[in-house]
C-alpha positions as CSV (number, residue, x, y, z in Angstrom):
1,M,-17.7,84.1,16.5
2,K,-17.8,86.6,13.6
3,S,-20.4,89.2,13.5
4,K,-23.6,88.7,11.5
5,N,-23.0,92.0,9.7
6,K,-19.7,90.9,8.2
7,R,-21.2,87.6,7.1
8,H,-24.2,89.2,5.4
9,K,-21.9,91.3,3.2
10,M,-20.7,88.1,1.5
11,T,-23.9,86.1,1.4
12,F,-25.3,86.7,-2.1
13,A,-22.0,87.2,-4.0
14,K,-21.8,85.4,-7.3
15,R,-19.7,82.2,-7.0
16,G,-16.9,81.4,-9.4
17,A,-15.1,83.2,-12.1
18,R,-14.0,82.5,-15.7
19,D,-10.4,83.7,-15.5
20,L,-7.9,85.7,-13.4
21,E,-9.3,89.1,-14.4
22,E,-12.8,88.2,-13.5
23,A,-11.5,86.7,-10.2
24,R,-9.6,90.0,-9.6
25,G,-12.9,92.0,-9.9
26,W,-14.8,89.5,-7.6
27,L,-12.1,89.6,-4.9
28,M,-11.9,93.4,-5.0
29,N,-15.7,93.8,-4.8
30,Q,-15.8,91.5,-1.8
31,N,-12.8,93.2,-0.1
32,I,-11.2,89.8,0.2
33,E,-8.0,89.9,2.3
34,E,-6.9,86.2,2.2
35,I,-7.2,83.3,-0.2
36,E,-7.4,79.6,0.9
37,C,-5.7,77.8,-2.0
38,M,-6.9,74.2,-1.7
39,I,-6.4,70.8,-3.2
40,P,-8.2,67.6,-2.1
41,D,-5.8,64.8,-1.0
42,L,-6.5,61.1,-1.2
43,A,-8.7,61.3,2.0
44,G,-10.7,64.2,0.6
45,V,-9.0,66.6,3.1
46,A,-8.4,70.1,1.8
47,R,-4.6,70.8,1.8
48,G,-2.8,73.8,0.5
49,K,-1.7,77.3,1.5
50,I,-3.3,80.5,2.7
51,M,-2.0,83.7,1.2
52,P,-2.8,87.4,1.0
53,S,-5.1,88.2,-2.0
54,K,-2.6,90.6,-3.4
55,K,0.1,88.0,-3.6
56,F,-2.4,85.5,-5.1
57,L,-3.4,88.0,-7.8
58,S,0.2,88.7,-8.7
59,A,1.2,85.0,-8.8
60,P,-1.9,82.7,-8.7
61,Y,0.2,79.5,-9.2
62,M,1.9,77.9,-6.3
63,N,3.8,74.7,-5.5
64,L,3.5,71.9,-3.0
65,P,5.5,68.7,-2.5
66,L,4.2,65.6,-4.3
67,A,4.1,63.9,-0.9
68,V,0.8,65.7,-0.1
69,F,-0.9,62.9,-2.1
70,Y,0.9,60.2,-0.1
71,Q,0.0,61.4,3.3
72,T,-2.2,59.0,5.4
73,I,-5.2,60.1,7.5
74,T,-2.8,59.9,10.5
75,G,-0.4,62.3,9.0
76,D,2.3,59.6,8.2
77,Y,3.8,58.5,4.9
78,P,4.1,54.9,3.6
79,D,7.3,53.5,2.1
80,L,7.4,54.8,-1.4
81,E,10.3,52.6,-2.7
82,G,9.3,51.0,-6.0
83,V,6.4,53.3,-6.7
84,V,6.3,53.3,-10.5
85,G,7.0,56.8,-12.0
86,T,7.6,58.6,-8.7
87,V,10.8,60.5,-8.5
88,Q,11.0,61.7,-4.9
89,S,8.1,62.3,-2.6
90,D,9.3,65.8,-1.9
91,T,9.5,66.8,-5.6
92,D,7.5,69.9,-6.2
93,I,4.2,69.9,-8.1
94,F,2.5,73.1,-9.3
95,L,-1.1,74.0,-8.5
96,K,-3.3,75.9,-10.9
97,P,-6.5,77.5,-9.6
98,D,-9.9,76.5,-11.1
99,F,-11.6,79.9,-10.9
100,N,-15.0,78.2,-11.3
101,T,-14.6,77.1,-7.7
102,L,-13.9,80.6,-6.3
103,A,-16.2,81.3,-3.4
104,A,-16.4,83.0,0.0
105,V,-15.3,81.4,3.2
106,P,-18.3,82.7,5.2
107,W,-17.1,81.5,8.6
108,A,-13.8,83.3,8.5
109,H,-13.1,86.2,10.8
110,D,-11.7,88.4,8.1
111,P,-13.0,88.5,4.4
112,T,-11.6,85.3,3.0
113,A,-12.1,83.4,-0.2
114,Q,-11.3,79.8,-1.2
115,V,-10.4,78.3,-4.6
116,I,-9.8,74.6,-5.5
117,H,-6.7,73.8,-7.6
118,D,-5.5,71.2,-10.0
119,A,-2.1,69.7,-9.7
120,F,0.6,69.5,-12.5
121,H,4.2,68.3,-12.8
122,P,6.8,70.9,-13.9
123,D,6.6,69.6,-17.5
124,G,2.8,70.3,-17.5
125,R,1.6,66.7,-17.0
126,P,-1.4,66.3,-14.7
127,V,-0.5,64.6,-11.4
128,E,-2.1,61.2,-11.6
129,E,-2.3,60.8,-7.8
130,S,-4.6,63.9,-7.5
131,P,-8.2,62.8,-6.9
132,R,-9.5,65.7,-9.0
133,Q,-7.4,64.4,-11.9
134,V,-8.6,60.8,-11.4
135,L,-12.2,62.0,-11.9
136,R,-11.2,64.2,-14.9
137,R,-9.5,61.1,-16.4
138,V,-12.7,59.0,-16.0
139,L,-14.8,61.8,-17.5
140,S,-12.6,62.0,-20.5
141,Y,-13.6,58.4,-21.4
142,Y,-17.2,59.5,-21.5
143,T,-16.4,62.6,-23.5
144,A,-14.6,60.5,-26.1
145,K,-17.9,58.6,-26.6
146,G,-20.0,61.7,-26.7
147,W,-21.6,60.9,-23.4
148,K,-22.0,63.1,-20.3
149,P,-22.6,61.7,-16.8
150,V,-25.0,63.4,-14.4
151,I,-24.8,62.7,-10.7
152,A,-26.5,63.7,-7.5
153,P,-24.9,62.8,-4.1
154,E,-26.8,62.2,-0.8
155,L,-24.7,62.8,2.3
156,E,-25.5,61.4,5.7
157,F,-23.7,62.6,8.8
158,Y,-24.1,62.7,12.6
159,L,-24.2,65.7,15.0
160,V,-22.5,64.6,18.2
161,E,-21.5,66.1,21.5
162,K,-17.9,67.4,21.6
163,N,-15.6,64.5,22.4
164,V,-12.0,65.3,23.3
165,D,-11.0,61.9,24.5
166,P,-11.1,59.2,21.8
167,D,-11.4,56.4,24.4
168,Y,-15.0,57.5,25.2
169,P,-17.9,56.7,22.9
170,L,-19.7,59.5,21.0
171,K,-23.0,60.9,22.4
172,P,-25.8,62.8,20.7
173,P,-25.7,66.5,21.3
174,I,-28.1,68.6,23.4
175,G,-30.7,70.4,21.2
176,R,-32.8,73.5,21.9
177,S,-35.1,71.5,24.2
178,G,-32.1,71.0,26.6
179,R,-32.2,67.2,26.1
180,P,-30.5,64.8,23.7
181,E,-32.4,62.5,21.5
182,T,-33.1,59.2,23.2
183,G,-34.7,57.3,20.3
184,R,-34.5,57.2,16.6
185,Q,-36.5,60.0,14.9
186,G,-36.3,59.2,11.2
187,Y,-37.9,61.9,9.0
188,S,-38.9,63.9,12.1
189,I,-39.3,67.6,11.5
190,A,-39.2,68.3,15.3
191,A,-35.9,66.5,15.6
192,V,-34.4,68.7,12.9
193,N,-35.8,71.8,14.5
194,E,-33.9,70.9,17.7
195,F,-30.9,72.4,15.8
196,D,-32.7,75.2,13.9
197,A,-30.0,77.8,14.6
198,L,-27.3,75.5,13.3
199,F,-29.1,74.7,10.1
200,E,-30.0,78.3,9.5
201,D,-26.3,79.2,9.6
202,M,-25.5,76.1,7.4
203,Y,-28.0,77.2,4.7
204,E,-26.6,80.8,4.8
205,Y,-23.0,79.6,4.6
206,S,-24.0,77.2,1.8
207,E,-25.7,79.9,-0.2
208,S,-22.8,82.2,0.0
209,Q,-20.6,79.5,-1.5
210,G,-23.1,78.5,-4.3
211,L,-23.8,75.1,-2.8
212,E,-27.2,73.9,-4.1
213,I,-28.8,72.0,-1.3
214,D,-32.0,70.2,-2.4
215,T,-33.4,68.7,0.8
216,L,-32.5,68.2,4.5
217,I,-33.9,65.3,6.4
218,H,-33.4,63.6,9.7
219,E,-32.1,60.1,9.0
220,S,-32.8,57.0,11.1
221,G,-29.9,57.3,13.6
222,V,-29.9,59.5,16.7
223,A,-29.1,63.0,15.5
224,Q,-28.3,61.6,12.1
225,M,-29.0,64.0,9.2
226,E,-29.0,63.8,5.4
227,I,-28.3,66.5,2.9
228,N,-29.2,66.0,-0.8
229,L,-27.4,68.1,-3.4
230,R,-29.0,69.0,-6.7
231,H,-27.9,66.9,-9.7
232,G,-25.3,68.1,-12.1
233,D,-21.8,67.8,-13.5
234,P,-19.7,65.1,-11.6
235,L,-16.6,67.3,-11.0
236,E,-18.7,70.3,-9.8
237,L,-20.7,68.1,-7.5
238,A,-17.5,66.5,-6.0
239,D,-16.3,70.0,-5.4
240,Q,-19.6,70.8,-3.7
241,V,-19.3,67.8,-1.4
242,L,-15.8,68.8,-0.4
243,M,-17.0,72.3,0.4
244,F,-20.2,71.1,2.1
245,K,-18.2,68.8,4.5
246,R,-16.1,71.8,5.5
247,T,-19.2,73.9,5.9
248,I,-21.2,71.7,8.2
249,K,-18.1,70.9,10.3
250,E,-17.4,74.6,10.8
251,T,-21.0,75.4,11.4
252,A,-21.3,72.7,14.1
253,L,-18.1,74.0,15.8
254,E,-19.7,77.4,16.0
255,H,-22.5,75.8,17.9
256,D,-20.2,73.9,20.2
257,I,-20.8,70.4,18.8
258,Y,-19.2,68.2,16.2
259,A,-20.5,67.1,12.8
260,T,-18.9,63.8,11.7
261,F,-18.8,61.9,8.4
262,M,-17.4,58.7,10.0
263,A,-19.1,55.7,8.4
264,K,-20.0,54.1,11.7
265,P,-19.5,56.6,14.5
266,M,-21.7,54.8,17.1
267,A,-21.9,51.1,17.6
268,Q,-25.6,50.8,18.1
269,E,-26.6,53.3,15.4
270,P,-26.9,53.0,11.6
271,G,-23.9,54.0,9.5
272,S,-23.7,57.0,7.3
273,A,-23.7,56.7,3.5
274,M,-23.0,58.8,0.5
275,H,-25.5,57.5,-2.0
276,I,-24.6,58.5,-5.6
277,H,-27.4,58.8,-8.2
278,Q,-26.1,58.5,-11.8
279,S,-27.5,58.9,-15.3
280,I,-25.7,59.3,-18.6
281,V,-26.9,61.7,-21.3
282,D,-26.0,62.4,-24.9
283,A,-23.5,65.3,-24.7
284,K,-25.1,67.1,-27.7
285,T,-28.8,66.4,-27.3
286,G,-29.1,65.9,-23.5
287,Q,-31.2,62.8,-24.2
288,N,-31.0,60.3,-21.3
289,L,-29.2,57.2,-22.7
290,F,-30.9,55.0,-20.1
291,S,-34.3,55.5,-21.8
292,D,-35.5,54.8,-25.3
293,P,-36.5,58.2,-26.8
294,K,-39.6,56.6,-28.6
295,T,-40.9,54.1,-26.1
296,G,-39.5,55.5,-22.8
297,E,-38.4,51.9,-21.9
298,P,-35.0,51.3,-20.3
299,T,-32.2,50.7,-22.9
300,E,-29.6,48.0,-23.1
301,A,-27.1,50.7,-22.1
302,F,-28.9,51.1,-18.9
303,F,-28.7,47.5,-18.0
304,S,-25.1,47.3,-19.1
305,F,-24.3,50.3,-16.8
306,I,-25.9,48.3,-13.9
307,A,-23.9,45.2,-14.9
308,G,-20.6,47.1,-14.9
309,Q,-21.2,48.3,-11.4
310,Q,-22.2,44.8,-10.3
311,K,-19.0,43.3,-11.9
312,Y,-16.5,45.8,-10.7
313,M,-18.0,46.8,-7.3
314,P,-15.6,44.4,-5.4
315,A,-12.7,46.0,-7.2
316,I,-13.7,49.6,-6.3
317,T,-15.0,49.0,-2.8
318,S,-11.8,50.4,-1.2
319,L,-12.6,53.7,-2.9
320,L,-16.2,53.7,-1.7
321,A,-15.4,52.4,1.8
322,P,-11.8,53.7,2.4
323,Y,-11.2,53.0,6.2
324,V,-11.3,50.2,8.6
325,N,-14.4,51.8,10.2
326,S,-16.2,51.8,6.8
327,Y,-16.5,48.0,7.0
328,R,-18.4,48.2,10.3
329,R,-21.2,49.9,8.2
330,L,-21.1,47.3,5.4
331,A,-22.0,44.4,7.8
332,K,-25.0,42.2,8.2
333,G,-27.7,43.8,10.4
334,S,-26.3,47.3,10.0
335,G,-29.1,48.5,7.7
336,A,-26.5,49.1,4.9
337,P,-26.4,47.0,1.7
338,V,-24.0,44.0,2.0
339,N,-23.8,42.8,-1.6
340,T,-24.0,43.9,-5.3
341,Q,-27.6,43.0,-5.9
342,W,-29.8,45.4,-7.7
343,G,-33.6,46.1,-7.7
344,Y,-36.3,48.5,-8.6
345,D,-36.9,50.9,-5.6
346,N,-35.3,48.3,-3.4
347,R,-33.3,50.1,-0.6
348,T,-31.9,46.8,0.7
349,A,-29.9,46.4,-2.5
350,G,-26.5,47.9,-3.2
351,L,-27.8,49.2,-6.5
352,R,-31.3,50.8,-6.6
353,V,-33.3,52.0,-9.5
354,P,-35.5,54.8,-8.0
355,P,-39.0,55.5,-9.4
356,A,-38.6,58.1,-12.2
357,D,-40.0,59.1,-15.5
358,P,-37.9,58.2,-18.6
359,A,-36.1,61.5,-18.7
360,N,-34.9,61.0,-15.2
361,R,-34.1,57.3,-15.2
362,R,-31.0,56.7,-13.1
363,L,-29.1,54.3,-10.9
364,E,-28.4,54.9,-7.3
365,N,-25.3,53.3,-5.8
366,R,-25.9,52.8,-2.1
367,I,-22.5,51.2,-1.2
368,P,-20.4,54.3,-0.6
369,S,-20.0,55.6,2.9
370,S,-20.0,59.2,3.9
371,D,-16.2,59.0,4.7
372,A,-15.4,58.4,1.1
373,N,-13.4,61.0,-1.0
374,P,-16.2,62.3,-3.3
375,Y,-13.9,62.6,-6.3
376,L,-12.7,59.0,-6.0
377,A,-16.1,57.5,-5.2
378,I,-17.8,59.3,-8.1
379,A,-14.8,58.3,-10.4
380,A,-15.0,54.7,-9.3
381,V,-18.7,54.2,-9.9
382,L,-18.6,56.0,-13.2
383,A,-15.6,53.9,-14.3
384,S,-17.5,50.7,-13.5
385,G,-20.6,51.8,-15.4
386,Y,-18.5,52.9,-18.4
387,L,-16.8,49.5,-18.6
388,G,-20.2,47.8,-18.4
389,M,-21.5,50.0,-21.3
390,V,-18.6,49.5,-23.6
391,D,-18.4,45.8,-23.0
392,K,-22.2,45.4,-23.2
393,L,-22.4,43.4,-20.0
394,K,-25.6,41.9,-18.8
395,P,-26.7,42.3,-15.2
396,A,-28.1,39.6,-12.8
397,D,-31.8,39.5,-12.4
398,P,-33.3,42.2,-10.2
399,V,-34.1,41.4,-6.6
400,G,-37.6,42.2,-5.3
401,H,-37.2,41.1,-1.7
402,D,-34.8,41.9,1.2
403,A,-31.4,41.7,-0.6
404,S,-29.5,41.7,2.8
405,T,-30.7,38.1,3.3
406,L,-28.6,37.1,0.3
407,P,-24.9,36.2,0.5
408,Q,-22.3,38.9,0.5
409,G,-20.6,37.3,-2.6
410,D,-17.4,39.0,-3.8
411,L,-18.0,42.2,-1.9
412,P,-14.9,42.6,0.5
413,Y,-15.3,42.2,4.2
414,S,-12.3,44.3,5.1
415,L,-10.1,47.1,3.8
416,V,-7.2,44.7,3.1
417,Q,-9.5,42.4,1.0
418,A,-10.7,45.5,-0.9
419,I,-7.2,46.7,-1.7
420,I,-6.2,43.2,-3.0
421,K,-9.2,43.2,-5.3
422,L,-8.4,46.7,-6.6
423,E,-4.8,45.7,-7.3
424,R,-6.0,42.7,-9.4
425,A,-8.6,44.5,-11.5
426,Q,-6.7,45.6,-14.6
427,P,-9.6,47.3,-16.4
428,I,-10.2,49.5,-13.3
429,I,-6.5,50.2,-12.9
430,D,-6.3,51.3,-16.6
431,I,-9.2,53.7,-16.4
432,L,-8.3,55.2,-13.0
433,G,-4.6,55.3,-13.7
434,P,-1.9,52.9,-12.6
435,Q,0.1,55.5,-10.7
436,F,-2.9,56.6,-8.7
437,V,-3.9,53.0,-7.9
438,T,-0.3,52.3,-6.6
439,A,-0.3,55.4,-4.5
440,Y,-3.8,54.7,-3.1
441,S,-2.9,51.1,-2.3
442,R,0.3,52.1,-0.4
443,V,-1.5,54.7,1.6
444,K,-4.5,52.4,2.6
445,L,-2.3,49.5,3.5
446,F,-0.2,51.7,5.7
447,E,-3.3,53.1,7.4
448,Y,-4.4,49.5,8.1
449,E,-1.0,48.7,9.6
450,T,-1.3,51.7,11.8
451,F,-4.7,50.7,12.9
452,M,-3.4,47.2,13.8
453,Q,-1.1,48.8,16.4
454,T,-4.1,49.8,18.5
455,I,-5.6,47.3,21.0
456,S,-9.4,47.7,21.2
457,P,-11.7,47.4,24.3
458,W,-13.2,44.3,22.7
459,E,-9.9,42.5,22.8
460,R,-9.3,43.4,26.4
461,E,-12.9,42.5,27.4
462,F,-13.0,39.0,25.8
463,L,-9.3,37.9,25.4
464,L,-7.6,39.3,28.5
465,L,-8.7,36.5,30.9
466,N,-10.5,34.0,28.6
467,V,-7.7,32.8,26.3
């Protein structure tokens, strides 16, 4: 483990830079030796190259194969024949650093920085398959209307004992008491304090990267935690989620345990979500478009935003729940929402309107799981809300009781169902980009095919001798 002295040298450094020259000064002041040049792939995994800082400063633009956006979570590639607009999967794309994302890598042994990149074709066109570009594309629709989305993500995750054999179930880790949790400790301060040393490092690492953590709580699962990030610009918050996931995983490893963002890591425990709070403001005045400036009452735009997410939720579910495991969370009796109902302060509904004053009126989408790519999940819910606003859709009546007792409706039961619904939703395809949707569908269906090659313990238990 690195020394505390080296880590403290980088803790309070200013995050981000406006341009190459400002980045040069920052890197020199921090004595940075290496740069991690990253780009999030379809899974939200950081891909890229590591290079000496001197080389980066002399040539900050690098290339990668286009195939980086067609790689599955297993490291394989689907058949790309017939993918519209794709030349060859090994065609080079060029990456341009977004210096606003420049930050320290506080867990690195040597002084290291990281910077997130955007992807472009050789002729300067943005790469449609890039999740960062998908989100930028959706935001451009809002910009054209003079609107600005504001979002705040809530991330749930589990701390688990190290598990090197995937055939064995996960277990809660040992805390400072020397014992694992044996019961659910929702909102328990003592249960969080079991991992005080880990969270102290997490806060320090987060601060050194400019990650604005709002609150930390113990969720309802055994050793399940939730981090809330402060509200702000959607692209910046997606970047922060990407960086936070890396941060908590690295911090946990330093403490000899795992942190996992699997949607349903343990069969008898609740799943992990990434709830997304959303509001839309006037880009010039900052006025919340969901509240009437005179009366403070909710506007028609607010209800249309809800209606858009209700209507298009089935089409975007594969972006909110991107793996086979994700649908184990979106199941009856799991504690997660199972339909597109909405309600005021109703946590059993997929869409919740939290208590708030008019200036902070917002919608919380509770469908996304913590395994979702933050760029794609945020893009998808904002795309749905946008379509609702421009088409002036009307929502169903709010639900004031347990929404999980109501039918699942059109919400997909499986990843394959979700992909089929995505491929049939032309308005969503148009706003997210047809090339991206084609790429995403190919990757997800290939992942499903790979999953189907594995025989589960359930099949051996109940089918081996009974059928």
